[in-house]
FIDREN-961733 format. One record per residue (C-alpha): residue in three letters; x, y, z. Coordinates in pm, whole numbers, plus 50000, padded with zeros to 5 digits. Example, Ala and Ser with C-alpha at 12.3 -4.5 7.8 and 13.67 -1.06 7.14 Angstrom:
<atoms>
+------+-------+-------+-------+
| rest |    c1 |    c2 |    c3 |
+------+-------+-------+-------+
|  ALA | 51230 | 49550 | 50780 |
|  SER | 51367 | 49894 | 50714 |
+------+-------+-------+-------+
</atoms>
This chain:
<atoms>
+------+-------+-------+-------+
| rest |    c1 |    c2 |    c3 |
+------+-------+-------+-------+
|  UNK | 84481 | 98657 | 45549 |
|  UNK | 84474 | 98278 | 45565 |
|  UNK | 84774 | 98060 | 45646 |
|  UNK | 84816 | 97728 | 45467 |
|  UNK | 84894 | 97522 | 45777 |
|  UNK | 84890 | 97189 | 45591 |
|  UNK | 85148 | 97274 | 45326 |
|  UNK | 85360 | 97463 | 45579 |
|  UNK | 85364 | 97158 | 45810 |
|  UNK | 85440 | 96920 | 45520 |
|  UNK | 85727 | 97142 | 45403 |
|  UNK | 85885 | 97159 | 45749 |
|  UNK | 85837 | 96784 | 45810 |
|  UNK | 86002 | 96694 | 45479 |
|  UNK | 86283 | 96946 | 45537 |
|  UNK | 86361 | 96759 | 45863 |
|  UNK | 86342 | 96419 | 45680 |
|  UNK | 86052 | 96301 | 45896 |
|  UNK | 85781 | 96064 | 45776 |
|  UNK | 85422 | 96133 | 45878 |
|  UNK | 85440 | 95821 | 46095 |
|  UNK | 85758 | 95939 | 46274 |
|  UNK | 85619 | 96288 | 46340 |
|  UNK | 85292 | 96140 | 46468 |
|  UNK | 85486 | 95912 | 46704 |
|  UNK | 85692 | 96204 | 46836 |
|  UNK | 85379 | 96419 | 46882 |
|  UNK | 85162 | 96147 | 47035 |
|  UNK | 84895 | 96166 | 46763 |
|  UNK | 84787 | 95927 | 46489 |
|  UNK | 84956 | 95947 | 46149 |
|  UNK | 84607 | 95996 | 45998 |
|  UNK | 84588 | 96319 | 46203 |
|  UNK | 84910 | 96441 | 46041 |
|  UNK | 84779 | 96337 | 45698 |
|  UNK | 84447 | 96520 | 45749 |
|  UNK | 84622 | 96837 | 45862 |
|  UNK | 84873 | 96830 | 45575 |
|  UNK | 84592 | 96786 | 45321 |
|  UNK | 84406 | 97076 | 45486 |
|  UNK | 84115 | 96841 | 45558 |
|  UNK | 84138 | 96915 | 45932 |
|  UNK | 84234 | 97225 | 46126 |
|  UNK | 84421 | 97145 | 46446 |
|  UNK | 84355 | 97328 | 46770 |
|  UNK | 84639 | 97549 | 46889 |
|  UNK | 84725 | 97289 | 47155 |
|  UNK | 84733 | 97003 | 46903 |
|  UNK | 84944 | 97207 | 46660 |
|  UNK | 85188 | 97291 | 46941 |
|  UNK | 85226 | 96919 | 47031 |
|  UNK | 85289 | 96836 | 46664 |
|  UNK | 85539 | 97119 | 46623 |
|  UNK | 85720 | 97005 | 46940 |
|  UNK | 85785 | 96680 | 46750 |
|  UNK | 85972 | 96863 | 46471 |
|  UNK | 86086 | 97066 | 46695 |
|  UNK | 85982 | 97421 | 46614 |
|  UNK | 85786 | 97680 | 46812 |
|  UNK | 85449 | 97825 | 46713 |
|  UNK | 85593 | 98173 | 46646 |
|  UNK | 85868 | 98032 | 46425 |
|  UNK | 85615 | 97809 | 46244 |
|  UNK | 85394 | 98104 | 46151 |
|  UNK | 85689 | 98332 | 46069 |
|  UNK | 85851 | 98070 | 45844 |
|  UNK | 85828 | 98147 | 45470 |
|  UNK | 85979 | 97871 | 45257 |
|  UNK | 86103 | 97952 | 44912 |
|  UNK | 85844 | 97910 | 44640 |
|  UNK | 85954 | 97650 | 44384 |
|  UNK | 86111 | 97811 | 44078 |
|  UNK | 86143 | 97495 | 43868 |
|  UNK | 85936 | 97507 | 43548 |
|  UNK | 86005 | 97172 | 43377 |
|  UNK | 85981 | 96815 | 43506 |
|  UNK | 86095 | 96490 | 43345 |
|  UNK | 85851 | 96198 | 43367 |
|  UNK | 86062 | 96029 | 43636 |
|  UNK | 86051 | 96346 | 43851 |
|  UNK | 85674 | 96330 | 43902 |
|  UNK | 85611 | 96250 | 44269 |
|  UNK | 85390 | 95950 | 44351 |
|  UNK | 85138 | 96052 | 44618 |
|  UNK | 84881 | 95776 | 44562 |
|  UNK | 84871 | 95422 | 44687 |
|  UNK | 84718 | 95089 | 44596 |
|  UNK | 84520 | 95064 | 44273 |
|  UNK | 84518 | 95442 | 44214 |
|  UNK | 84838 | 95624 | 44117 |
|  UNK | 84857 | 96001 | 44155 |
|  UNK | 85180 | 96140 | 44008 |
|  UNK | 85215 | 96505 | 44103 |
|  UNK | 85410 | 96774 | 43923 |
|  UNK | 85650 | 96910 | 44184 |
|  UNK | 85738 | 96774 | 44525 |
|  UNK | 85668 | 97091 | 44720 |
|  UNK | 85344 | 97277 | 44649 |
|  UNK | 85397 | 97532 | 44925 |
|  UNK | 85291 | 97874 | 44797 |
|  UNK | 85134 | 97725 | 44485 |
|  UNK | 84764 | 97752 | 44418 |
|  UNK | 84736 | 97475 | 44158 |
|  UNK | 84802 | 97101 | 44179 |
|  UNK | 84843 | 96901 | 43857 |
|  UNK | 84830 | 96521 | 43858 |
|  UNK | 84874 | 96234 | 43616 |
|  UNK | 84628 | 95979 | 43753 |
|  UNK | 84610 | 95609 | 43672 |
|  UNK | 84318 | 95396 | 43794 |
|  UNK | 84352 | 95019 | 43766 |
|  UNK | 84039 | 94832 | 43648 |
|  UNK | 83778 | 94854 | 43925 |
|  UNK | 83977 | 95112 | 44126 |
|  UNK | 83752 | 95353 | 44312 |
|  UNK | 83807 | 95661 | 44529 |
|  UNK | 83566 | 95507 | 44783 |
|  UNK | 83201 | 95465 | 44864 |
|  UNK | 83201 | 95790 | 45063 |
|  UNK | 83212 | 96084 | 44819 |
|  UNK | 83501 | 96329 | 44835 |
|  UNK | 83420 | 96686 | 44942 |
|  UNK | 83670 | 96971 | 44980 |
|  UNK | 83709 | 97337 | 44892 |
|  UNK | 83815 | 97450 | 44547 |
|  UNK | 83766 | 97342 | 44189 |
|  UNK | 83896 | 97050 | 43988 |
|  UNK | 83898 | 96930 | 43633 |
|  UNK | 84052 | 96663 | 43419 |
|  UNK | 84075 | 96503 | 43076 |
|  UNK | 84062 | 96127 | 43023 |
|  UNK | 84359 | 96010 | 42814 |
|  UNK | 84279 | 95638 | 42796 |
|  UNK | 84036 | 95385 | 42944 |
|  UNK | 83696 | 95468 | 43089 |
|  UNK | 83627 | 95664 | 43408 |
|  UNK | 83293 | 95683 | 43585 |
|  UNK | 83263 | 96026 | 43748 |
|  UNK | 82983 | 96099 | 43994 |
|  UNK | 82915 | 96460 | 44097 |
|  UNK | 82619 | 96508 | 44333 |
|  UNK | 82358 | 96270 | 44188 |
|  UNK | 82483 | 96293 | 43830 |
|  UNK | 82695 | 96008 | 43693 |
|  UNK | 82879 | 95986 | 43362 |
|  UNK | 83120 | 95739 | 43207 |
|  UNK | 83396 | 95932 | 43030 |
|  UNK | 83626 | 95796 | 42761 |
|  UNK | 83940 | 95926 | 42590 |
|  UNK | 83913 | 96298 | 42517 |
|  UNK | 83615 | 96349 | 42752 |
|  UNK | 83657 | 96588 | 43043 |
|  UNK | 83509 | 96707 | 43372 |
|  UNK | 83522 | 97033 | 43569 |
|  UNK | 83329 | 97115 | 43888 |
|  UNK | 83338 | 97283 | 44228 |
|  UNK | 83502 | 97038 | 44467 |
|  UNK | 83259 | 97109 | 44750 |
|  UNK | 83004 | 96910 | 44551 |
|  UNK | 83025 | 96543 | 44661 |
|  UNK | 83220 | 96349 | 44398 |
|  UNK | 83367 | 96007 | 44328 |
|  UNK | 83582 | 95844 | 44057 |
|  UNK | 83585 | 95479 | 43943 |
|  UNK | 83762 | 95299 | 43659 |
|  UNK | 83515 | 95094 | 43455 |
|  UNK | 83617 | 94845 | 43192 |
|  UNK | 83902 | 94596 | 43155 |
|  UNK | 84193 | 94842 | 43105 |
|  UNK | 84352 | 95106 | 43328 |
|  UNK | 84224 | 95462 | 43294 |
|  UNK | 84469 | 95752 | 43268 |
|  UNK | 84365 | 96109 | 43345 |
|  UNK | 84544 | 96444 | 43360 |
|  UNK | 84381 | 96652 | 43631 |
|  UNK | 84422 | 96983 | 43811 |
|  UNK | 84275 | 97119 | 44130 |
|  UNK | 84294 | 97446 | 44312 |
|  UNK | 84385 | 97481 | 44586 |
|  UNK | 84603 | 97168 | 44614 |
|  UNK | 84405 | 96909 | 44808 |
|  UNK | 84649 | 96621 | 44862 |
+------+-------+-------+-------+
</atoms>
């Protein structure tokens, strides 16, 4: 049985109205450490997790025994989508709390020239998307394609990948990934 430490930590932090920065300050770690743990990109040692949980405050036993309610909401108005991106890339997520959910759905918007970075993304799971408007260059391993409206992608996320908006207009994409990776 695996425990989703990242989503569990995010849920508890948000329930206590703490920002990542505030929790990091209380725990004596960097806010990038909190971000990496919450995105399940890093697994903390037991000692590091205990220091972080002391900043909430909650004990290790209570943390692992805690079972938040799974979201029951089925419909979301456009203004209820939660912005989790920053800068020239907007990621608007369906649902604020993904705890207990195995799928993440995003409405993405890349401004002209926006790029996910020179270093390819790699994480567990699968992801796919459909381009709604604009042009998106998608690189998976050594294969690169420029996708336009109606074109789509789907691949295993452990394959190195990168996204970049090409052309003079923003690119909009509807995407999904499992498990949630943000």
